[in-house]
mmCIF file of the protein (N, C-alpha, C, O) and its ligand, coordinates in Angstrom:
data_MODEL
# 
_entry.id   MODEL 
# 
loop_
_entity.id 
_entity.type 
_entity.pdbx_number_of_molecules 
1 polymer     1 
2 non-polymer 1 
# 
_entity_poly.entity_id                      1 
_entity_poly.type                           'polypeptide(L)' 
_entity_poly.nstd_linkage                   no 
_entity_poly.nstd_monomer                   no 
_entity_poly.pdbx_seq_one_letter_code       
;(UNK)(UNK)(UNK)(UNK)(UNK)(UNK)(UNK)(UNK)(UNK)(UNK)(UNK)(UNK)(UNK)(UNK)(UNK)(UNK)
(UNK)(UNK)(UNK)(UNK)(UNK)(UNK)(UNK)(UNK)(UNK)(UNK)(UNK)(UNK)(UNK)(UNK)(UNK)(UNK)
(UNK)(UNK)(UNK)(UNK)(UNK)(UNK)(UNK)(UNK)(UNK)(UNK)(UNK)(UNK)(UNK)(UNK)(UNK)(UNK)
;
_entity_poly.pdbx_seq_one_letter_code_can   XXXXXXXXXXXXXXXXXXXXXXXXXXXXXXXXXXXXXXXXXXXXXXXX 
_entity_poly.pdbx_strand_id                 A 
# 
loop_
_entity_poly_seq.entity_id 
_entity_poly_seq.num 
_entity_poly_seq.mon_id 
_entity_poly_seq.hetero 
1 1  UNK n 
1 2  UNK n 
1 3  UNK n 
1 4  UNK n 
1 5  UNK n 
1 6  UNK n 
1 7  UNK n 
1 8  UNK n 
1 9  UNK n 
1 10 UNK n 
1 11 UNK n 
1 12 UNK n 
1 13 UNK n 
1 14 UNK n 
1 15 UNK n 
1 16 UNK n 
1 17 UNK n 
1 18 UNK n 
1 19 UNK n 
1 20 UNK n 
1 21 UNK n 
1 22 UNK n 
1 23 UNK n 
1 24 UNK n 
1 25 UNK n 
1 26 UNK n 
1 27 UNK n 
1 28 UNK n 
1 29 UNK n 
1 30 UNK n 
1 31 UNK n 
1 32 UNK n 
1 33 UNK n 
1 34 UNK n 
1 35 UNK n 
1 36 UNK n 
1 37 UNK n 
1 38 UNK n 
1 39 UNK n 
1 40 UNK n 
1 41 UNK n 
1 42 UNK n 
1 43 UNK n 
1 44 UNK n 
1 45 UNK n 
1 46 UNK n 
1 47 UNK n 
1 48 UNK n 
# 
loop_
_struct_asym.id 
_struct_asym.entity_id 
A 1 
B 2 
# 
loop_
_chem_comp.id 
_chem_comp.type 
_chem_comp.mon_nstd_flag 
UNK 'L-peptide linking' . 
ZN  non-polymer         . 
# 
_pdbx_entity_nonpoly.entity_id   2 
_pdbx_entity_nonpoly.name        ? 
_pdbx_entity_nonpoly.comp_id     ZN 
# 
_pdbx_nonpoly_scheme.asym_id         B 
_pdbx_nonpoly_scheme.entity_id       2 
_pdbx_nonpoly_scheme.mon_id          ZN 
_pdbx_nonpoly_scheme.ndb_seq_num     1 
_pdbx_nonpoly_scheme.pdb_seq_num     101 
_pdbx_nonpoly_scheme.auth_seq_num    101 
_pdbx_nonpoly_scheme.pdb_mon_id      ZN 
_pdbx_nonpoly_scheme.auth_mon_id     ZN 
_pdbx_nonpoly_scheme.pdb_strand_id   A 
_pdbx_nonpoly_scheme.pdb_ins_code    . 
# 
loop_
_atom_site.group_PDB 
_atom_site.id 
_atom_site.type_symbol 
_atom_site.label_atom_id 
_atom_site.label_alt_id 
_atom_site.label_comp_id 
_atom_site.label_asym_id 
_atom_site.label_entity_id 
_atom_site.label_seq_id 
_atom_site.pdbx_PDB_ins_code 
_atom_site.Cartn_x 
_atom_site.Cartn_y 
_atom_site.Cartn_z 
_atom_site.occupancy 
_atom_site.B_iso_or_equiv 
_atom_site.pdbx_formal_charge 
_atom_site.auth_seq_id 
_atom_site.auth_comp_id 
_atom_site.auth_asym_id 
_atom_site.auth_atom_id 
_atom_site.pdbx_PDB_model_num 
ATOM   1   N  N  . UNK A 1 1  ? -20.205 -26.851 -21.311 1.00 0.00 ? 1   UNK A N  1 
ATOM   2   C  CA . UNK A 1 1  ? -18.995 -26.037 -21.030 1.00 0.00 ? 1   UNK A CA 1 
ATOM   3   C  C  . UNK A 1 1  ? -18.916 -25.743 -19.577 1.00 0.00 ? 1   UNK A C  1 
ATOM   4   O  O  . UNK A 1 1  ? -19.884 -25.253 -18.997 1.00 0.00 ? 1   UNK A O  1 
ATOM   5   N  N  . UNK A 1 2  ? -17.856 -26.010 -18.992 1.00 0.00 ? 2   UNK A N  1 
ATOM   6   C  CA . UNK A 1 2  ? -17.616 -25.619 -17.604 1.00 0.00 ? 2   UNK A CA 1 
ATOM   7   C  C  . UNK A 1 2  ? -17.112 -24.194 -17.459 1.00 0.00 ? 2   UNK A C  1 
ATOM   8   O  O  . UNK A 1 2  ? -16.343 -23.687 -18.275 1.00 0.00 ? 2   UNK A O  1 
ATOM   9   N  N  . UNK A 1 3  ? -17.561 -23.594 -16.423 1.00 0.00 ? 3   UNK A N  1 
ATOM   10  C  CA . UNK A 1 3  ? -17.038 -22.291 -16.132 1.00 0.00 ? 3   UNK A CA 1 
ATOM   11  C  C  . UNK A 1 3  ? -16.219 -22.325 -14.814 1.00 0.00 ? 3   UNK A C  1 
ATOM   12  O  O  . UNK A 1 3  ? -16.792 -22.492 -13.737 1.00 0.00 ? 3   UNK A O  1 
ATOM   13  N  N  . UNK A 1 4  ? -14.990 -22.178 -14.899 1.00 0.00 ? 4   UNK A N  1 
ATOM   14  C  CA . UNK A 1 4  ? -14.193 -22.202 -13.707 1.00 0.00 ? 4   UNK A CA 1 
ATOM   15  C  C  . UNK A 1 4  ? -13.831 -20.762 -13.300 1.00 0.00 ? 4   UNK A C  1 
ATOM   16  O  O  . UNK A 1 4  ? -13.472 -19.903 -14.106 1.00 0.00 ? 4   UNK A O  1 
ATOM   17  N  N  . UNK A 1 5  ? -13.956 -20.581 -11.993 1.00 0.00 ? 5   UNK A N  1 
ATOM   18  C  CA . UNK A 1 5  ? -13.750 -19.309 -11.407 1.00 0.00 ? 5   UNK A CA 1 
ATOM   19  C  C  . UNK A 1 5  ? -12.545 -19.276 -10.529 1.00 0.00 ? 5   UNK A C  1 
ATOM   20  O  O  . UNK A 1 5  ? -12.499 -19.905 -9.472  1.00 0.00 ? 5   UNK A O  1 
ATOM   21  N  N  . UNK A 1 6  ? -11.591 -18.555 -10.968 1.00 0.00 ? 6   UNK A N  1 
ATOM   22  C  CA . UNK A 1 6  ? -10.354 -18.407 -10.089 1.00 0.00 ? 6   UNK A CA 1 
ATOM   23  C  C  . UNK A 1 6  ? -10.612 -17.326 -9.017  1.00 0.00 ? 6   UNK A C  1 
ATOM   24  O  O  . UNK A 1 6  ? -10.448 -16.116 -9.174  1.00 0.00 ? 6   UNK A O  1 
ATOM   25  N  N  . UNK A 1 7  ? -11.036 -17.947 -7.920  1.00 0.00 ? 7   UNK A N  1 
ATOM   26  C  CA . UNK A 1 7  ? -11.518 -17.045 -6.784  1.00 0.00 ? 7   UNK A CA 1 
ATOM   27  C  C  . UNK A 1 7  ? -10.425 -16.166 -6.290  1.00 0.00 ? 7   UNK A C  1 
ATOM   28  O  O  . UNK A 1 7  ? -10.700 -15.072 -5.797  1.00 0.00 ? 7   UNK A O  1 
ATOM   29  N  N  . UNK A 1 8  ? -9.216  -16.582 -6.395  1.00 0.00 ? 8   UNK A N  1 
ATOM   30  C  CA . UNK A 1 8  ? -8.052  -15.884 -5.709  1.00 0.00 ? 8   UNK A CA 1 
ATOM   31  C  C  . UNK A 1 8  ? -7.536  -14.768 -6.714  1.00 0.00 ? 8   UNK A C  1 
ATOM   32  O  O  . UNK A 1 8  ? -6.736  -13.920 -6.317  1.00 0.00 ? 8   UNK A O  1 
ATOM   33  N  N  . UNK A 1 9  ? -7.956  -14.776 -7.886  1.00 0.00 ? 9   UNK A N  1 
ATOM   34  C  CA . UNK A 1 9  ? -7.392  -13.982 -8.876  1.00 0.00 ? 9   UNK A CA 1 
ATOM   35  C  C  . UNK A 1 9  ? -7.427  -12.486 -8.591  1.00 0.00 ? 9   UNK A C  1 
ATOM   36  O  O  . UNK A 1 9  ? -6.448  -11.747 -8.696  1.00 0.00 ? 9   UNK A O  1 
ATOM   37  N  N  . UNK A 1 10 ? -8.734  -12.086 -8.195  1.00 0.00 ? 10  UNK A N  1 
ATOM   38  C  CA . UNK A 1 10 ? -8.872  -10.594 -8.075  1.00 0.00 ? 10  UNK A CA 1 
ATOM   39  C  C  . UNK A 1 10 ? -9.400  -10.313 -6.666  1.00 0.00 ? 10  UNK A C  1 
ATOM   40  O  O  . UNK A 1 10 ? -10.063 -9.307  -6.415  1.00 0.00 ? 10  UNK A O  1 
ATOM   41  N  N  . UNK A 1 11 ? -9.078  -11.250 -5.748  1.00 0.00 ? 11  UNK A N  1 
ATOM   42  C  CA . UNK A 1 11 ? -9.505  -10.927 -4.453  1.00 0.00 ? 11  UNK A CA 1 
ATOM   43  C  C  . UNK A 1 11 ? -8.515  -10.171 -3.623  1.00 0.00 ? 11  UNK A C  1 
ATOM   44  O  O  . UNK A 1 11 ? -7.389  -10.584 -3.345  1.00 0.00 ? 11  UNK A O  1 
ATOM   45  N  N  . UNK A 1 12 ? -9.029  -9.037  -3.256  1.00 0.00 ? 12  UNK A N  1 
ATOM   46  C  CA . UNK A 1 12 ? -8.230  -8.195  -2.343  1.00 0.00 ? 12  UNK A CA 1 
ATOM   47  C  C  . UNK A 1 12 ? -8.329  -8.564  -0.958  1.00 0.00 ? 12  UNK A C  1 
ATOM   48  O  O  . UNK A 1 12 ? -9.393  -8.973  -0.493  1.00 0.00 ? 12  UNK A O  1 
ATOM   49  N  N  . UNK A 1 13 ? -7.194  -8.435  -0.213  1.00 0.00 ? 13  UNK A N  1 
ATOM   50  C  CA . UNK A 1 13 ? -7.221  -8.761  1.271   1.00 0.00 ? 13  UNK A CA 1 
ATOM   51  C  C  . UNK A 1 13 ? -8.300  -7.923  1.968   1.00 0.00 ? 13  UNK A C  1 
ATOM   52  O  O  . UNK A 1 13 ? -8.303  -6.697  1.857   1.00 0.00 ? 13  UNK A O  1 
ATOM   53  N  N  . UNK A 1 14 ? -9.189  -8.569  2.666   1.00 0.00 ? 14  UNK A N  1 
ATOM   54  C  CA . UNK A 1 14 ? -10.279 -7.841  3.354   1.00 0.00 ? 14  UNK A CA 1 
ATOM   55  C  C  . UNK A 1 14 ? -9.690  -7.041  4.616   1.00 0.00 ? 14  UNK A C  1 
ATOM   56  O  O  . UNK A 1 14 ? -10.339 -6.139  5.144   1.00 0.00 ? 14  UNK A O  1 
ATOM   57  N  N  . UNK A 1 15 ? -8.537  -7.393  5.022   1.00 0.00 ? 15  UNK A N  1 
ATOM   58  C  CA . UNK A 1 15 ? -8.117  -6.774  6.170   1.00 0.00 ? 15  UNK A CA 1 
ATOM   59  C  C  . UNK A 1 15 ? -7.317  -5.427  5.989   1.00 0.00 ? 15  UNK A C  1 
ATOM   60  O  O  . UNK A 1 15 ? -7.387  -4.500  6.795   1.00 0.00 ? 15  UNK A O  1 
ATOM   61  N  N  . UNK A 1 16 ? -6.585  -5.419  4.898   1.00 0.00 ? 16  UNK A N  1 
ATOM   62  C  CA . UNK A 1 16 ? -5.826  -4.263  4.546   1.00 0.00 ? 16  UNK A CA 1 
ATOM   63  C  C  . UNK A 1 16 ? -6.372  -3.534  3.308   1.00 0.00 ? 16  UNK A C  1 
ATOM   64  O  O  . UNK A 1 16 ? -5.895  -2.488  2.867   1.00 0.00 ? 16  UNK A O  1 
ATOM   65  N  N  . UNK A 1 17 ? -7.414  -4.191  2.796   1.00 0.00 ? 17  UNK A N  1 
ATOM   66  C  CA . UNK A 1 17 ? -7.950  -3.523  1.505   1.00 0.00 ? 17  UNK A CA 1 
ATOM   67  C  C  . UNK A 1 17 ? -7.157  -3.563  0.252   1.00 0.00 ? 17  UNK A C  1 
ATOM   68  O  O  . UNK A 1 17 ? -7.368  -2.826  -0.712  1.00 0.00 ? 17  UNK A O  1 
ATOM   69  N  N  . UNK A 1 18 ? -6.188  -4.508  0.326   1.00 0.00 ? 18  UNK A N  1 
ATOM   70  C  CA . UNK A 1 18 ? -5.445  -4.707  -0.940  1.00 0.00 ? 18  UNK A CA 1 
ATOM   71  C  C  . UNK A 1 18 ? -4.118  -3.951  -1.037  1.00 0.00 ? 18  UNK A C  1 
ATOM   72  O  O  . UNK A 1 18 ? -3.383  -3.959  -2.024  1.00 0.00 ? 18  UNK A O  1 
ATOM   73  N  N  . UNK A 1 19 ? -3.883  -3.242  0.204   1.00 0.00 ? 19  UNK A N  1 
ATOM   74  C  CA . UNK A 1 19 ? -2.598  -2.450  0.150   1.00 0.00 ? 19  UNK A CA 1 
ATOM   75  C  C  . UNK A 1 19 ? -1.415  -3.300  0.564   1.00 0.00 ? 19  UNK A C  1 
ATOM   76  O  O  . UNK A 1 19 ? -0.307  -3.075  0.075   1.00 0.00 ? 19  UNK A O  1 
ATOM   77  N  N  . UNK A 1 20 ? -1.609  -4.276  1.454   1.00 0.00 ? 20  UNK A N  1 
ATOM   78  C  CA . UNK A 1 20 ? -0.654  -5.075  1.961   1.00 0.00 ? 20  UNK A CA 1 
ATOM   79  C  C  . UNK A 1 20 ? -0.123  -4.607  3.302   1.00 0.00 ? 20  UNK A C  1 
ATOM   80  O  O  . UNK A 1 20 ? 0.742   -5.228  3.921   1.00 0.00 ? 20  UNK A O  1 
ATOM   81  N  N  . UNK A 1 21 ? -0.648  -3.553  3.692   1.00 0.00 ? 21  UNK A N  1 
ATOM   82  C  CA . UNK A 1 21 ? -0.133  -3.045  4.988   1.00 0.00 ? 21  UNK A CA 1 
ATOM   83  C  C  . UNK A 1 21 ? -1.129  -2.191  5.706   1.00 0.00 ? 21  UNK A C  1 
ATOM   84  O  O  . UNK A 1 21 ? -2.071  -1.699  5.084   1.00 0.00 ? 21  UNK A O  1 
ATOM   85  N  N  . UNK A 1 22 ? -0.976  -2.007  6.897   1.00 0.00 ? 22  UNK A N  1 
ATOM   86  C  CA . UNK A 1 22 ? -1.881  -1.090  7.681   1.00 0.00 ? 22  UNK A CA 1 
ATOM   87  C  C  . UNK A 1 22 ? -1.259  0.209   7.856   1.00 0.00 ? 22  UNK A C  1 
ATOM   88  O  O  . UNK A 1 22 ? -0.038  0.325   7.957   1.00 0.00 ? 22  UNK A O  1 
ATOM   89  N  N  . UNK A 1 23 ? -2.094  1.228   7.895   1.00 0.00 ? 23  UNK A N  1 
ATOM   90  C  CA . UNK A 1 23 ? -1.625  2.560   8.188   1.00 0.00 ? 23  UNK A CA 1 
ATOM   91  C  C  . UNK A 1 23 ? -1.827  2.735   9.725   1.00 0.00 ? 23  UNK A C  1 
ATOM   92  O  O  . UNK A 1 23 ? -2.930  2.603   10.254  1.00 0.00 ? 23  UNK A O  1 
ATOM   93  N  N  . UNK A 1 24 ? -0.719  3.034   10.386  1.00 0.00 ? 24  UNK A N  1 
ATOM   94  C  CA . UNK A 1 24 ? -0.785  3.217   11.791  1.00 0.00 ? 24  UNK A CA 1 
ATOM   95  C  C  . UNK A 1 24 ? -1.055  4.650   12.231  1.00 0.00 ? 24  UNK A C  1 
ATOM   96  O  O  . UNK A 1 24 ? -0.549  5.595   11.626  1.00 0.00 ? 24  UNK A O  1 
ATOM   97  N  N  . UNK A 1 25 ? -1.886  4.819   13.329  1.00 0.00 ? 25  UNK A N  1 
ATOM   98  C  CA . UNK A 1 25 ? -2.327  6.047   13.734  1.00 0.00 ? 25  UNK A CA 1 
ATOM   99  C  C  . UNK A 1 25 ? -1.075  6.961   14.182  1.00 0.00 ? 25  UNK A C  1 
ATOM   100 O  O  . UNK A 1 25 ? -1.030  8.174   13.973  1.00 0.00 ? 25  UNK A O  1 
ATOM   101 N  N  . UNK A 1 26 ? -0.136  6.268   14.780  1.00 0.00 ? 26  UNK A N  1 
ATOM   102 C  CA . UNK A 1 26 ? 0.979   6.954   15.384  1.00 0.00 ? 26  UNK A CA 1 
ATOM   103 C  C  . UNK A 1 26 ? 2.010   7.279   14.244  1.00 0.00 ? 26  UNK A C  1 
ATOM   104 O  O  . UNK A 1 26 ? 2.999   7.969   14.493  1.00 0.00 ? 26  UNK A O  1 
ATOM   105 N  N  . UNK A 1 27 ? 1.789   6.820   13.103  1.00 0.00 ? 27  UNK A N  1 
ATOM   106 C  CA . UNK A 1 27 ? 2.703   7.137   12.011  1.00 0.00 ? 27  UNK A CA 1 
ATOM   107 C  C  . UNK A 1 27 ? 3.312   5.870   11.538  1.00 0.00 ? 27  UNK A C  1 
ATOM   108 O  O  . UNK A 1 27 ? 3.552   4.972   12.346  1.00 0.00 ? 27  UNK A O  1 
ATOM   109 N  N  . UNK A 1 28 ? 3.586   5.742   10.217  1.00 0.00 ? 28  UNK A N  1 
ATOM   110 C  CA . UNK A 1 28 ? 4.328   4.579   9.682   1.00 0.00 ? 28  UNK A CA 1 
ATOM   111 C  C  . UNK A 1 28 ? 3.277   3.521   9.179   1.00 0.00 ? 28  UNK A C  1 
ATOM   112 O  O  . UNK A 1 28 ? 2.071   3.762   9.140   1.00 0.00 ? 28  UNK A O  1 
ATOM   113 N  N  . UNK A 1 29 ? 3.820   2.374   8.814   1.00 0.00 ? 29  UNK A N  1 
ATOM   114 C  CA . UNK A 1 29 ? 2.987   1.343   8.393   1.00 0.00 ? 29  UNK A CA 1 
ATOM   115 C  C  . UNK A 1 29 ? 3.388   0.063   9.038   1.00 0.00 ? 29  UNK A C  1 
ATOM   116 O  O  . UNK A 1 29 ? 4.478   -0.069  9.595   1.00 0.00 ? 29  UNK A O  1 
ATOM   117 N  N  . UNK A 1 30 ? 2.436   -0.943  8.952   1.00 0.00 ? 30  UNK A N  1 
ATOM   118 C  CA . UNK A 1 30 ? 2.821   -2.212  9.469   1.00 0.00 ? 30  UNK A CA 1 
ATOM   119 C  C  . UNK A 1 30 ? 2.221   -3.308  8.410   1.00 0.00 ? 30  UNK A C  1 
ATOM   120 O  O  . UNK A 1 30 ? 1.078   -3.269  7.955   1.00 0.00 ? 30  UNK A O  1 
ATOM   121 N  N  . UNK A 1 31 ? 3.175   -4.257  8.116   1.00 0.00 ? 31  UNK A N  1 
ATOM   122 C  CA . UNK A 1 31 ? 2.740   -5.248  7.145   1.00 0.00 ? 31  UNK A CA 1 
ATOM   123 C  C  . UNK A 1 31 ? 1.605   -6.125  7.519   1.00 0.00 ? 31  UNK A C  1 
ATOM   124 O  O  . UNK A 1 31 ? 1.621   -6.694  8.611   1.00 0.00 ? 31  UNK A O  1 
ATOM   125 N  N  . UNK A 1 32 ? 0.623   -6.274  6.693   1.00 0.00 ? 32  UNK A N  1 
ATOM   126 C  CA . UNK A 1 32 ? -0.574  -6.989  7.025   1.00 0.00 ? 32  UNK A CA 1 
ATOM   127 C  C  . UNK A 1 32 ? -0.198  -8.456  7.357   1.00 0.00 ? 32  UNK A C  1 
ATOM   128 O  O  . UNK A 1 32 ? 0.445   -9.131  6.554   1.00 0.00 ? 32  UNK A O  1 
ATOM   129 N  N  . UNK A 1 33 ? -0.558  -8.874  8.400   1.00 0.00 ? 33  UNK A N  1 
ATOM   130 C  CA . UNK A 1 33 ? -0.121  -10.363 8.840   1.00 0.00 ? 33  UNK A CA 1 
ATOM   131 C  C  . UNK A 1 33 ? -1.098  -11.281 8.166   1.00 0.00 ? 33  UNK A C  1 
ATOM   132 O  O  . UNK A 1 33 ? -0.810  -12.474 8.071   1.00 0.00 ? 33  UNK A O  1 
ATOM   133 N  N  . UNK A 1 34 ? -2.289  -10.798 7.666   1.00 0.00 ? 34  UNK A N  1 
ATOM   134 C  CA . UNK A 1 34 ? -3.198  -11.618 6.994   1.00 0.00 ? 34  UNK A CA 1 
ATOM   135 C  C  . UNK A 1 34 ? -2.848  -12.175 5.657   1.00 0.00 ? 34  UNK A C  1 
ATOM   136 O  O  . UNK A 1 34 ? -2.994  -13.357 5.346   1.00 0.00 ? 34  UNK A O  1 
ATOM   137 N  N  . UNK A 1 35 ? -2.356  -11.200 4.863   1.00 0.00 ? 35  UNK A N  1 
ATOM   138 C  CA . UNK A 1 35 ? -1.876  -11.525 3.484   1.00 0.00 ? 35  UNK A CA 1 
ATOM   139 C  C  . UNK A 1 35 ? -0.491  -11.660 3.272   1.00 0.00 ? 35  UNK A C  1 
ATOM   140 O  O  . UNK A 1 35 ? -0.015  -12.128 2.237   1.00 0.00 ? 35  UNK A O  1 
ATOM   141 N  N  . UNK A 1 36 ? 0.258   -11.201 4.370   1.00 0.00 ? 36  UNK A N  1 
ATOM   142 C  CA . UNK A 1 36 ? 1.702   -11.195 4.361   1.00 0.00 ? 36  UNK A CA 1 
ATOM   143 C  C  . UNK A 1 36 ? 2.355   -10.134 3.455   1.00 0.00 ? 36  UNK A C  1 
ATOM   144 O  O  . UNK A 1 36 ? 3.503   -10.257 3.030   1.00 0.00 ? 36  UNK A O  1 
ATOM   145 N  N  . UNK A 1 37 ? 1.537   -9.061  3.180   1.00 0.00 ? 37  UNK A N  1 
ATOM   146 C  CA . UNK A 1 37 ? 2.043   -7.967  2.521   1.00 0.00 ? 37  UNK A CA 1 
ATOM   147 C  C  . UNK A 1 37 ? 1.778   -7.970  1.087   1.00 0.00 ? 37  UNK A C  1 
ATOM   148 O  O  . UNK A 1 37 ? 2.195   -7.036  0.402   1.00 0.00 ? 37  UNK A O  1 
ATOM   149 N  N  . UNK A 1 38 ? 1.117   -8.940  0.565   1.00 0.00 ? 38  UNK A N  1 
ATOM   150 C  CA . UNK A 1 38 ? 0.787   -9.127  -0.869  1.00 0.00 ? 38  UNK A CA 1 
ATOM   151 C  C  . UNK A 1 38 ? -0.440  -8.361  -1.212  1.00 0.00 ? 38  UNK A C  1 
ATOM   152 O  O  . UNK A 1 38 ? -0.606  -8.000  -2.377  1.00 0.00 ? 38  UNK A O  1 
ATOM   153 N  N  . UNK A 1 39 ? -1.373  -8.065  -0.226  1.00 0.00 ? 39  UNK A N  1 
ATOM   154 C  CA . UNK A 1 39 ? -2.540  -7.363  -0.609  1.00 0.00 ? 39  UNK A CA 1 
ATOM   155 C  C  . UNK A 1 39 ? -3.605  -8.239  -1.167  1.00 0.00 ? 39  UNK A C  1 
ATOM   156 O  O  . UNK A 1 39 ? -4.669  -7.715  -1.498  1.00 0.00 ? 39  UNK A O  1 
ATOM   157 N  N  . UNK A 1 40 ? -3.429  -9.521  -1.307  1.00 0.00 ? 40  UNK A N  1 
ATOM   158 C  CA . UNK A 1 40 ? -4.360  -10.416 -1.890  1.00 0.00 ? 40  UNK A CA 1 
ATOM   159 C  C  . UNK A 1 40 ? -4.839  -11.341 -0.858  1.00 0.00 ? 40  UNK A C  1 
ATOM   160 O  O  . UNK A 1 40 ? -4.145  -11.683 0.099   1.00 0.00 ? 40  UNK A O  1 
ATOM   161 N  N  . UNK A 1 41 ? -6.086  -11.755 -1.077  1.00 0.00 ? 41  UNK A N  1 
ATOM   162 C  CA . UNK A 1 41 ? -6.730  -12.607 -0.142  1.00 0.00 ? 41  UNK A CA 1 
ATOM   163 C  C  . UNK A 1 41 ? -6.161  -13.954 -0.298  1.00 0.00 ? 41  UNK A C  1 
ATOM   164 O  O  . UNK A 1 41 ? -6.269  -14.501 -1.396  1.00 0.00 ? 41  UNK A O  1 
ATOM   165 N  N  . UNK A 1 42 ? -5.562  -14.558 0.681   1.00 0.00 ? 42  UNK A N  1 
ATOM   166 C  CA . UNK A 1 42 ? -4.887  -15.843 0.683   1.00 0.00 ? 42  UNK A CA 1 
ATOM   167 C  C  . UNK A 1 42 ? -5.856  -16.941 0.228   1.00 0.00 ? 42  UNK A C  1 
ATOM   168 O  O  . UNK A 1 42 ? -7.009  -16.906 0.658   1.00 0.00 ? 42  UNK A O  1 
ATOM   169 N  N  . UNK A 1 43 ? -5.468  -17.923 -0.618  1.00 0.00 ? 43  UNK A N  1 
ATOM   170 C  CA . UNK A 1 43 ? -6.339  -18.911 -1.195  1.00 0.00 ? 43  UNK A CA 1 
ATOM   171 C  C  . UNK A 1 43 ? -6.824  -19.776 -0.169  1.00 0.00 ? 43  UNK A C  1 
ATOM   172 O  O  . UNK A 1 43 ? -7.935  -20.284 -0.323  1.00 0.00 ? 43  UNK A O  1 
ATOM   173 N  N  . UNK A 1 44 ? -6.111  -20.035 0.927   1.00 0.00 ? 44  UNK A N  1 
ATOM   174 C  CA . UNK A 1 44 ? -6.444  -20.911 1.929   1.00 0.00 ? 44  UNK A CA 1 
ATOM   175 C  C  . UNK A 1 44 ? -7.687  -20.479 2.643   1.00 0.00 ? 44  UNK A C  1 
ATOM   176 O  O  . UNK A 1 44 ? -8.467  -21.325 3.082   1.00 0.00 ? 44  UNK A O  1 
ATOM   177 N  N  . UNK A 1 45 ? -7.898  -19.223 2.772   1.00 0.00 ? 45  UNK A N  1 
ATOM   178 C  CA . UNK A 1 45 ? -9.035  -18.624 3.420   1.00 0.00 ? 45  UNK A CA 1 
ATOM   179 C  C  . UNK A 1 45 ? -10.326 -19.066 2.724   1.00 0.00 ? 45  UNK A C  1 
ATOM   180 O  O  . UNK A 1 45 ? -10.480 -18.731 1.550   1.00 0.00 ? 45  UNK A O  1 
ATOM   181 N  N  . UNK A 1 46 ? -11.185 -19.726 3.290   1.00 0.00 ? 46  UNK A N  1 
ATOM   182 C  CA . UNK A 1 46 ? -12.446 -20.121 2.700   1.00 0.00 ? 46  UNK A CA 1 
ATOM   183 C  C  . UNK A 1 46 ? -13.577 -19.269 3.313   1.00 0.00 ? 46  UNK A C  1 
ATOM   184 O  O  . UNK A 1 46 ? -13.572 -18.969 4.507   1.00 0.00 ? 46  UNK A O  1 
ATOM   185 N  N  . UNK A 1 47 ? -14.508 -18.906 2.487   1.00 0.00 ? 47  UNK A N  1 
ATOM   186 C  CA . UNK A 1 47 ? -15.583 -18.150 2.941   1.00 0.00 ? 47  UNK A CA 1 
ATOM   187 C  C  . UNK A 1 47 ? -16.563 -18.940 3.678   1.00 0.00 ? 47  UNK A C  1 
ATOM   188 O  O  . UNK A 1 47 ? -16.813 -20.091 3.319   1.00 0.00 ? 47  UNK A O  1 
ATOM   189 N  N  . UNK A 1 48 ? -17.133 -18.404 4.680   1.00 0.00 ? 48  UNK A N  1 
ATOM   190 C  CA . UNK A 1 48 ? -18.029 -19.258 5.509   1.00 0.00 ? 48  UNK A CA 1 
ATOM   191 C  C  . UNK A 1 48 ? -19.490 -18.884 5.326   1.00 0.00 ? 48  UNK A C  1 
ATOM   192 O  O  . UNK A 1 48 ? -20.364 -19.494 5.940   1.00 0.00 ? 48  UNK A O  1 
HETATM 193 ZN ZN . ZN  B 2 .  ? -3.813  -7.797  3.955   1.00 0.00 2 101 ZN  A ZN 1 
# 
């Protein structure tokens, strides 16, 4: 029996912590460029 792991399923974006945006010190928010606002770790990103 093979066990396939869907790595992208529950991966939160490491940059924004899964929120999809950054909290700015000056106020307001900015969309996370790493995940594009989805809050999920992009599948293309491979661990090194
Ligand atoms: Zn992000």
